[in-house]
Biotite code that builds the C-alpha atoms (Angstrom):
import biotite.structure as struc

atoms = struc.array([
    struc.Atom([4.823, -12.656, -9.734], chain_id="A", res_id=1, res_name="MET", atom_name="CA", element="C"),
    struc.Atom([3.777, -13.887, -13.279], chain_id="A", res_id=2, res_name="ASN", atom_name="CA", element="C"),
    struc.Atom([0.316, -12.763, -12.592], chain_id="A", res_id=3, res_name="ASN", atom_name="CA", element="C"),
    struc.Atom([0.585, -9.288, -11.287], chain_id="A", res_id=4, res_name="LEU", atom_name="CA", element="C"),
    struc.Atom([0.095, -8.114, -14.613], chain_id="A", res_id=5, res_name="SER", atom_name="CA", element="C"),
    struc.Atom([-3.147, -9.643, -15.010], chain_id="A", res_id=6, res_name="LEU", atom_name="CA", element="C"),
    struc.Atom([-4.685, -9.793, -11.404], chain_id="A", res_id=7, res_name="TYR", atom_name="CA", element="C"),
    struc.Atom([-3.112, -7.050, -9.694], chain_id="A", res_id=8, res_name="GLY", atom_name="CA", element="C"),
    struc.Atom([-2.275, -6.843, -6.122], chain_id="A", res_id=9, res_name="TYR", atom_name="CA", element="C"),
    struc.Atom([-4.496, -8.055, -3.645], chain_id="A", res_id=10, res_name="GLY", atom_name="CA", element="C"),
    struc.Atom([-6.288, -10.817, -2.155], chain_id="A", res_id=11, res_name="VAL", atom_name="CA", element="C"),
    struc.Atom([-8.368, -11.709, -4.854], chain_id="A", res_id=12, res_name="LYS", atom_name="CA", element="C"),
    struc.Atom([-5.254, -12.176, -7.415], chain_id="A", res_id=13, res_name="GLY", atom_name="CA", element="C"),
    struc.Atom([-3.651, -14.163, -4.391], chain_id="A", res_id=14, res_name="PHE", atom_name="CA", element="C"),
    struc.Atom([-6.742, -16.844, -4.273], chain_id="A", res_id=15, res_name="ILE", atom_name="CA", element="C"),
    struc.Atom([-6.552, -16.969, -8.309], chain_id="A", res_id=16, res_name="LEU", atom_name="CA", element="C"),
    struc.Atom([-3.050, -17.943, -8.322], chain_id="A", res_id=17, res_name="CYS", atom_name="CA", element="C"),
    struc.Atom([-3.563, -20.141, -5.229], chain_id="A", res_id=18, res_name="MET", atom_name="CA", element="C"),
    struc.Atom([-6.244, -22.183, -7.649], chain_id="A", res_id=19, res_name="ILE", atom_name="CA", element="C"),
    struc.Atom([-3.753, -21.561, -10.411], chain_id="A", res_id=20, res_name="GLU", atom_name="CA", element="C"),
    struc.Atom([-0.951, -23.608, -8.637], chain_id="A", res_id=21, res_name="THR", atom_name="CA", element="C"),
    struc.Atom([-3.054, -25.852, -6.707], chain_id="A", res_id=22, res_name="ALA", atom_name="CA", element="C"),
    struc.Atom([-3.950, -26.908, -10.167], chain_id="A", res_id=23, res_name="SER", atom_name="CA", element="C"),
    struc.Atom([-0.914, -27.287, -11.513], chain_id="A", res_id=24, res_name="ARG", atom_name="CA", element="C"),
    struc.Atom([0.518, -29.321, -8.843], chain_id="A", res_id=25, res_name="ILE", atom_name="CA", element="C"),
    struc.Atom([-2.260, -32.039, -9.124], chain_id="A", res_id=26, res_name="SER", atom_name="CA", element="C"),
    struc.Atom([-1.510, -32.317, -12.700], chain_id="A", res_id=27, res_name="ALA", atom_name="CA", element="C"),
    struc.Atom([-4.947, -30.673, -13.397], chain_id="A", res_id=28, res_name="GLY", atom_name="CA", element="C"),
    struc.Atom([-6.661, -32.714, -10.933], chain_id="A", res_id=29, res_name="GLN", atom_name="CA", element="C"),
    struc.Atom([-7.942, -30.097, -8.499], chain_id="A", res_id=30, res_name="LEU", atom_name="CA", element="C"),
    struc.Atom([-11.253, -31.235, -6.839], chain_id="A", res_id=31, res_name="SER", atom_name="CA", element="C"),
    struc.Atom([-13.970, -28.694, -6.688], chain_id="A", res_id=32, res_name="LEU", atom_name="CA", element="C"),
    struc.Atom([-13.929, -29.531, -2.771], chain_id="A", res_id=33, res_name="LYS", atom_name="CA", element="C"),
    struc.Atom([-10.075, -27.839, -2.747], chain_id="A", res_id=34, res_name="THR", atom_name="CA", element="C"),
    struc.Atom([-11.053, -25.190, -5.008], chain_id="A", res_id=35, res_name="ALA", atom_name="CA", element="C"),
    struc.Atom([-13.817, -24.370, -2.574], chain_id="A", res_id=36, res_name="ASN", atom_name="CA", element="C"),
    struc.Atom([-11.419, -24.626, 0.387], chain_id="A", res_id=37, res_name="LYS", atom_name="CA", element="C"),
    struc.Atom([-9.076, -22.330, -1.381], chain_id="A", res_id=38, res_name="ILE", atom_name="CA", element="C"),
    struc.Atom([-11.841, -19.810, -2.156], chain_id="A", res_id=39, res_name="ILE", atom_name="CA", element="C"),
    struc.Atom([-12.810, -20.335, 1.553], chain_id="A", res_id=40, res_name="GLU", atom_name="CA", element="C"),
    struc.Atom([-8.933, -19.241, 2.693], chain_id="A", res_id=41, res_name="ILE", atom_name="CA", element="C"),
    struc.Atom([-9.072, -16.055, 0.640], chain_id="A", res_id=42, res_name="GLY", atom_name="CA", element="C"),
    struc.Atom([-12.668, -14.972, 1.892], chain_id="A", res_id=43, res_name="GLN", atom_name="CA", element="C"),
    struc.Atom([-11.433, -15.526, 5.616], chain_id="A", res_id=44, res_name="ASP", atom_name="CA", element="C"),
    struc.Atom([-8.505, -13.118, 4.417], chain_id="A", res_id=45, res_name="LEU", atom_name="CA", element="C"),
    struc.Atom([-10.678, -10.823, 3.281], chain_id="A", res_id=46, res_name="LEU", atom_name="CA", element="C"),
    struc.Atom([-12.680, -10.619, 6.222], chain_id="A", res_id=47, res_name="ARG", atom_name="CA", element="C"),
    struc.Atom([-9.492, -10.260, 8.264], chain_id="A", res_id=48, res_name="MET", atom_name="CA", element="C"),
    struc.Atom([-10.248, -7.544, 10.923], chain_id="A", res_id=49, res_name="PRO", atom_name="CA", element="C"),
    struc.Atom([-7.870, -4.111, 10.642], chain_id="A", res_id=50, res_name="ILE", atom_name="CA", element="C"),
    struc.Atom([-5.273, -3.959, 13.395], chain_id="A", res_id=51, res_name="GLU", atom_name="CA", element="C"),
    struc.Atom([-3.827, -0.146, 13.309], chain_id="A", res_id=52, res_name="LEU", atom_name="CA", element="C"),
    struc.Atom([-0.311, 0.043, 13.978], chain_id="A", res_id=53, res_name="LEU", atom_name="CA", element="C"),
    struc.Atom([0.362, 1.881, 17.867], chain_id="A", res_id=54, res_name="ASP", atom_name="CA", element="C"),
    struc.Atom([-0.395, 5.695, 17.102], chain_id="A", res_id=55, res_name="GLY", atom_name="CA", element="C"),
    struc.Atom([-1.458, 5.611, 13.927], chain_id="A", res_id=56, res_name="VAL", atom_name="CA", element="C"),
    struc.Atom([-4.536, 7.346, 14.634], chain_id="A", res_id=57, res_name="GLU", atom_name="CA", element="C"),
    struc.Atom([-3.236, 9.799, 17.011], chain_id="A", res_id=58, res_name="ASP", atom_name="CA", element="C"),
    struc.Atom([-0.666, 10.826, 14.291], chain_id="A", res_id=59, res_name="THR", atom_name="CA", element="C"),
    struc.Atom([-3.385, 11.221, 11.478], chain_id="A", res_id=60, res_name="LEU", atom_name="CA", element="C"),
    struc.Atom([-5.485, 13.392, 14.010], chain_id="A", res_id=61, res_name="ALA", atom_name="CA", element="C"),
    struc.Atom([-2.918, 15.763, 14.724], chain_id="A", res_id=62, res_name="GLN", atom_name="CA", element="C"),
    struc.Atom([-1.546, 15.741, 10.984], chain_id="A", res_id=63, res_name="LEU", atom_name="CA", element="C"),
    struc.Atom([-4.899, 16.596, 9.769], chain_id="A", res_id=64, res_name="ASN", atom_name="CA", element="C"),
    struc.Atom([-4.751, 19.829, 11.528], chain_id="A", res_id=65, res_name="LYS", atom_name="CA", element="C"),
    struc.Atom([-1.857, 21.458, 9.447], chain_id="A", res_id=66, res_name="ASN", atom_name="CA", element="C"),
    struc.Atom([-1.870, 19.243, 6.411], chain_id="A", res_id=67, res_name="TYR", atom_name="CA", element="C"),
    struc.Atom([-3.834, 17.936, 3.700], chain_id="A", res_id=68, res_name="LYS", atom_name="CA", element="C"),
    struc.Atom([-3.829, 13.734, 4.252], chain_id="A", res_id=69, res_name="LEU", atom_name="CA", element="C"),
    struc.Atom([-4.067, 11.694, 0.965], chain_id="A", res_id=70, res_name="ILE", atom_name="CA", element="C"),
    struc.Atom([-4.206, 7.935, 0.939], chain_id="A", res_id=71, res_name="VAL", atom_name="CA", element="C"),
    struc.Atom([-2.302, 6.701, -1.981], chain_id="A", res_id=72, res_name="ALA", atom_name="CA", element="C"),
    struc.Atom([-2.383, 2.539, -2.049], chain_id="A", res_id=73, res_name="THR", atom_name="CA", element="C"),
    struc.Atom([-2.053, -0.002, -4.627], chain_id="A", res_id=74, res_name="LYS", atom_name="CA", element="C"),
    struc.Atom([-4.421, -3.122, -4.810], chain_id="A", res_id=75, res_name="GLY", atom_name="CA", element="C"),
    struc.Atom([-8.114, -3.855, -5.212], chain_id="A", res_id=76, res_name="ASP", atom_name="CA", element="C"),
    struc.Atom([-10.472, -1.314, -5.384], chain_id="A", res_id=77, res_name="LEU", atom_name="CA", element="C"),
    struc.Atom([-13.219, -3.100, -3.579], chain_id="A", res_id=78, res_name="LEU", atom_name="CA", element="C"),
    struc.Atom([-10.765, -4.632, -0.848], chain_id="A", res_id=79, res_name="ASP", atom_name="CA", element="C"),
    struc.Atom([-9.243, -1.527, -0.406], chain_id="A", res_id=80, res_name="GLN", atom_name="CA", element="C"),
    struc.Atom([-12.181, 0.864, 0.256], chain_id="A", res_id=81, res_name="GLU", atom_name="CA", element="C"),
    struc.Atom([-13.317, -2.070, 2.656], chain_id="A", res_id=82, res_name="ARG", atom_name="CA", element="C"),
    struc.Atom([-10.228, -1.690, 4.620], chain_id="A", res_id=83, res_name="LYS", atom_name="CA", element="C"),
    struc.Atom([-10.147, 1.698, 5.080], chain_id="A", res_id=84, res_name="LEU", atom_name="CA", element="C"),
    struc.Atom([-13.752, 1.865, 5.880], chain_id="A", res_id=85, res_name="ASN", atom_name="CA", element="C"),
    struc.Atom([-13.306, -0.830, 8.324], chain_id="A", res_id=86, res_name="ASN", atom_name="CA", element="C"),
    struc.Atom([-9.893, 0.868, 9.903], chain_id="A", res_id=87, res_name="SER", atom_name="CA", element="C"),
    struc.Atom([-11.976, 3.914, 10.984], chain_id="A", res_id=88, res_name="GLY", atom_name="CA", element="C"),
    struc.Atom([-9.640, 6.178, 9.566], chain_id="A", res_id=89, res_name="LEU", atom_name="CA", element="C"),
    struc.Atom([-10.961, 7.612, 6.595], chain_id="A", res_id=90, res_name="GLN", atom_name="CA", element="C"),
    struc.Atom([-12.113, 10.796, 8.163], chain_id="A", res_id=91, res_name="LYS", atom_name="CA", element="C"),
    struc.Atom([-8.248, 12.105, 8.462], chain_id="A", res_id=92, res_name="TYR", atom_name="CA", element="C"),
    struc.Atom([-7.741, 12.070, 4.624], chain_id="A", res_id=93, res_name="PHE", atom_name="CA", element="C"),
    struc.Atom([-8.681, 14.648, 2.133], chain_id="A", res_id=94, res_name="HIS", atom_name="CA", element="C"),
    struc.Atom([-8.577, 12.332, -0.825], chain_id="A", res_id=95, res_name="HIS", atom_name="CA", element="C"),
    struc.Atom([-8.207, 8.513, -1.534], chain_id="A", res_id=96, res_name="VAL", atom_name="CA", element="C"),
    struc.Atom([-6.481, 7.218, -4.423], chain_id="A", res_id=97, res_name="GLU", atom_name="CA", element="C"),
    struc.Atom([-6.546, 3.671, -5.074], chain_id="A", res_id=98, res_name="ILE", atom_name="CA", element="C"),
    struc.Atom([-4.068, 2.741, -8.009], chain_id="A", res_id=99, res_name="MET", atom_name="CA", element="C"),
    struc.Atom([-3.178, -0.364, -10.233], chain_id="A", res_id=100, res_name="SER", atom_name="CA", element="C"),
    struc.Atom([0.395, 0.349, -9.318], chain_id="A", res_id=101, res_name="ASN", atom_name="CA", element="C"),
    struc.Atom([2.565, 3.093, -7.905], chain_id="A", res_id=102, res_name="LYS", atom_name="CA", element="C"),
    struc.Atom([5.165, 3.984, -10.462], chain_id="A", res_id=103, res_name="LYS", atom_name="CA", element="C"),
    struc.Atom([6.485, 7.653, -11.654], chain_id="A", res_id=104, res_name="ASN", atom_name="CA", element="C"),
    struc.Atom([3.646, 8.392, -13.655], chain_id="A", res_id=105, res_name="ASN", atom_name="CA", element="C"),
    struc.Atom([1.006, 7.108, -11.248], chain_id="A", res_id=106, res_name="ASP", atom_name="CA", element="C"),
    struc.Atom([2.438, 9.634, -8.853], chain_id="A", res_id=107, res_name="TYR", atom_name="CA", element="C"),
    struc.Atom([2.510, 12.295, -11.527], chain_id="A", res_id=108, res_name="LEU", atom_name="CA", element="C"),
    struc.Atom([-1.092, 11.805, -12.595], chain_id="A", res_id=109, res_name="LYS", atom_name="CA", element="C"),
    struc.Atom([-2.028, 11.900, -8.626], chain_id="A", res_id=110, res_name="LEU", atom_name="CA", element="C"),
    struc.Atom([-0.023, 15.302, -8.088], chain_id="A", res_id=111, res_name="MET", atom_name="CA", element="C"),
    struc.Atom([-1.925, 16.845, -10.995], chain_id="A", res_id=112, res_name="SER", atom_name="CA", element="C"),
    struc.Atom([-5.374, 15.509, -10.001], chain_id="A", res_id=113, res_name="LYS", atom_name="CA", element="C"),
    struc.Atom([-4.199, 17.387, -6.304], chain_id="A", res_id=114, res_name="LEU", atom_name="CA", element="C"),
    struc.Atom([-2.879, 20.269, -8.185], chain_id="A", res_id=115, res_name="GLU", atom_name="CA", element="C"),
    struc.Atom([-0.081, 19.959, -5.998], chain_id="A", res_id=116, res_name="CYS", atom_name="CA", element="C"),
    struc.Atom([3.741, 20.517, -7.073], chain_id="A", res_id=117, res_name="GLU", atom_name="CA", element="C"),
    struc.Atom([6.389, 17.877, -6.505], chain_id="A", res_id=118, res_name="ALA", atom_name="CA", element="C"),
    struc.Atom([8.177, 19.884, -4.040], chain_id="A", res_id=119, res_name="GLY", atom_name="CA", element="C"),
    struc.Atom([4.896, 20.319, -2.117], chain_id="A", res_id=120, res_name="ASP", atom_name="CA", element="C"),
    struc.Atom([4.465, 16.091, -2.095], chain_id="A", res_id=121, res_name="PHE", atom_name="CA", element="C"),
    struc.Atom([5.486, 14.167, 0.902], chain_id="A", res_id=122, res_name="LEU", atom_name="CA", element="C"),
    struc.Atom([5.097, 10.589, 0.301], chain_id="A", res_id=123, res_name="MET", atom_name="CA", element="C"),
    struc.Atom([5.046, 8.706, 4.195], chain_id="A", res_id=124, res_name="ILE", atom_name="CA", element="C"),
    struc.Atom([5.314, 4.637, 3.253], chain_id="A", res_id=125, res_name="GLY", atom_name="CA", element="C"),
    struc.Atom([6.934, 1.226, 4.009], chain_id="A", res_id=126, res_name="ASN", atom_name="CA", element="C"),
    struc.Atom([7.577, 0.031, 0.419], chain_id="A", res_id=127, res_name="SER", atom_name="CA", element="C"),
    struc.Atom([11.338, 1.287, -0.873], chain_id="A", res_id=128, res_name="ILE", atom_name="CA", element="C"),
    struc.Atom([10.041, 0.246, -4.318], chain_id="A", res_id=129, res_name="ASN", atom_name="CA", element="C"),
    struc.Atom([6.196, 1.351, -4.300], chain_id="A", res_id=130, res_name="SER", atom_name="CA", element="C"),
    struc.Atom([6.450, 4.550, -1.767], chain_id="A", res_id=131, res_name="ASP", atom_name="CA", element="C"),
    struc.Atom([9.652, 5.743, -1.860], chain_id="A", res_id=132, res_name="ILE", atom_name="CA", element="C"),
    struc.Atom([11.785, 5.510, -5.113], chain_id="A", res_id=133, res_name="LEU", atom_name="CA", element="C"),
    struc.Atom([9.111, 6.819, -7.654], chain_id="A", res_id=134, res_name="PRO", atom_name="CA", element="C"),
    struc.Atom([8.260, 9.836, -5.515], chain_id="A", res_id=135, res_name="VAL", atom_name="CA", element="C"),
    struc.Atom([11.775, 10.726, -5.305], chain_id="A", res_id=136, res_name="LEU", atom_name="CA", element="C"),
    struc.Atom([12.424, 10.323, -8.566], chain_id="A", res_id=137, res_name="GLU", atom_name="CA", element="C"),
    struc.Atom([9.767, 12.875, -9.577], chain_id="A", res_id=138, res_name="VAL", atom_name="CA", element="C"),
    struc.Atom([11.238, 15.255, -7.458], chain_id="A", res_id=139, res_name="GLY", atom_name="CA", element="C"),
    struc.Atom([9.063, 14.920, -4.324], chain_id="A", res_id=140, res_name="ALA", atom_name="CA", element="C"),
    struc.Atom([9.888, 13.965, -0.722], chain_id="A", res_id=141, res_name="GLN", atom_name="CA", element="C"),
    struc.Atom([9.446, 10.975, 1.120], chain_id="A", res_id=142, res_name="ALA", atom_name="CA", element="C"),
    struc.Atom([9.721, 9.124, 4.479], chain_id="A", res_id=143, res_name="ILE", atom_name="CA", element="C"),
    struc.Atom([10.218, 5.692, 4.856], chain_id="A", res_id=144, res_name="HIS", atom_name="CA", element="C"),
    struc.Atom([8.778, 3.532, 7.675], chain_id="A", res_id=145, res_name="VAL", atom_name="CA", element="C"),
    struc.Atom([9.961, 0.152, 7.345], chain_id="A", res_id=146, res_name="PRO", atom_name="CA", element="C"),
    struc.Atom([7.506, -2.773, 9.089], chain_id="A", res_id=147, res_name="TYR", atom_name="CA", element="C"),
    struc.Atom([8.768, -6.016, 9.954], chain_id="A", res_id=148, res_name="HIS", atom_name="CA", element="C"),
    struc.Atom([6.591, -8.033, 7.669], chain_id="A", res_id=149, res_name="ILE", atom_name="CA", element="C"),
    struc.Atom([7.190, -6.795, 3.903], chain_id="A", res_id=150, res_name="THR", atom_name="CA", element="C"),
    struc.Atom([6.468, -8.567, 0.685], chain_id="A", res_id=151, res_name="TRP", atom_name="CA", element="C"),
    struc.Atom([9.497, -9.874, -1.291], chain_id="A", res_id=152, res_name="GLU", atom_name="CA", element="C"),
    struc.Atom([8.545, -8.092, -4.461], chain_id="A", res_id=153, res_name="HIS", atom_name="CA", element="C"),
    struc.Atom([8.610, -4.892, -2.475], chain_id="A", res_id=154, res_name="GLU", atom_name="CA", element="C"),
    struc.Atom([12.061, -5.331, -0.659], chain_id="A", res_id=155, res_name="LYS", atom_name="CA", element="C"),
    struc.Atom([15.023, -3.095, -2.175], chain_id="A", res_id=156, res_name="ASN", atom_name="CA", element="C"),
    struc.Atom([18.566, -3.390, -1.447], chain_id="A", res_id=157, res_name="ASP", atom_name="CA", element="C"),
    struc.Atom([19.210, -0.260, -3.155], chain_id="A", res_id=158, res_name="GLU", atom_name="CA", element="C"),
    struc.Atom([20.567, 2.818, -1.116], chain_id="A", res_id=159, res_name="LYS", atom_name="CA", element="C"),
    struc.Atom([18.315, 5.656, -0.989], chain_id="A", res_id=160, res_name="VAL", atom_name="CA", element="C"),
    struc.Atom([20.032, 9.284, -1.604], chain_id="A", res_id=161, res_name="LYS", atom_name="CA", element="C"),
    struc.Atom([19.543, 11.320, 1.270], chain_id="A", res_id=162, res_name="PRO", atom_name="CA", element="C"),
    struc.Atom([18.324, 14.130, -1.103], chain_id="A", res_id=163, res_name="ASN", atom_name="CA", element="C"),
    struc.Atom([14.363, 14.685, 0.052], chain_id="A", res_id=164, res_name="ASN", atom_name="CA", element="C"),
    struc.Atom([14.544, 11.642, 1.818], chain_id="A", res_id=165, res_name="PHE", atom_name="CA", element="C"),
    struc.Atom([14.269, 10.481, 5.661], chain_id="A", res_id=166, res_name="LEU", atom_name="CA", element="C"),
    struc.Atom([13.719, 7.260, 7.220], chain_id="A", res_id=167, res_name="GLN", atom_name="CA", element="C"),
    struc.Atom([12.432, 6.738, 10.818], chain_id="A", res_id=168, res_name="ILE", atom_name="CA", element="C"),
    struc.Atom([11.738, 3.685, 12.823], chain_id="A", res_id=169, res_name="GLU", atom_name="CA", element="C"),
    struc.Atom([8.025, 4.583, 13.795], chain_id="A", res_id=170, res_name="SER", atom_name="CA", element="C"),
    struc.Atom([5.115, 6.583, 12.844], chain_id="A", res_id=171, res_name="LEU", atom_name="CA", element="C"),
    struc.Atom([5.778, 8.327, 16.373], chain_id="A", res_id=172, res_name="ALA", atom_name="CA", element="C"),
    struc.Atom([8.595, 9.966, 15.155], chain_id="A", res_id=173, res_name="GLN", atom_name="CA", element="C"),
    struc.Atom([6.391, 11.668, 12.382], chain_id="A", res_id=174, res_name="LEU", atom_name="CA", element="C"),
    struc.Atom([4.931, 14.443, 14.602], chain_id="A", res_id=175, res_name="LEU", atom_name="CA", element="C"),
    struc.Atom([8.060, 16.258, 16.023], chain_id="A", res_id=176, res_name="PRO", atom_name="CA", element="C"),
    struc.Atom([9.424, 16.100, 12.333], chain_id="A", res_id=177, res_name="ILE", atom_name="CA", element="C"),
    struc.Atom([6.306, 17.539, 10.831], chain_id="A", res_id=178, res_name="LEU", atom_name="CA", element="C"),
    struc.Atom([4.926, 19.721, 13.789], chain_id="A", res_id=179, res_name="LEU", atom_name="CA", element="C"),
])
C-alpha cells in the first residue's frame, strides 16, 4: 500500500514490492539468486493465461449490438493491453481507457473524452471503491457484480445508496436488465 503512489497497480509494482520486502527482511542481504527468483515469479504471473468468467463473451456480444462498450481499467498499460488482447474480447469494445487510478476526476475526464453525459454513463464493475462509488459521485449509474476474490484495498463496507445503483450476482443477469 505504501508504494501505490510510486509503482501504481499491477504485477510489475508487485514484483518491486516483493524485492523490497525480501531485502528488508533479509536485512539488506538479499541474494541475486533470490531476487531473480522473485522476478521469475512475477514473469510467470504476467504470462498466466486469461480465464474468462462464464457468459462474459456472450454478454458482450449481445450488449455490443445496442451499446458503445468501453473498458475502463487501472493498472500497468502494457500488462492491461496484453490481457485484453489475449482475452479475445477487444473486438467488442469501442474504446479502451487504462487509467493510473479510478477516482471521480478520472471518470469525468473519460466521459469528456467520450462526449458522454454522466446520465448516459453506466459503469459495470466488481470494485465498490474503484468502479461504483466514484461513478455514482459524479452523477452516473453503476452496477456492482461482486467477485469472490477481491483485493483488500478494493473492499468497502460502506452501504451504497440505491440511487442509480444496482447490485447483481452474475453477469448473466445483465442482459434482462439492459436489453
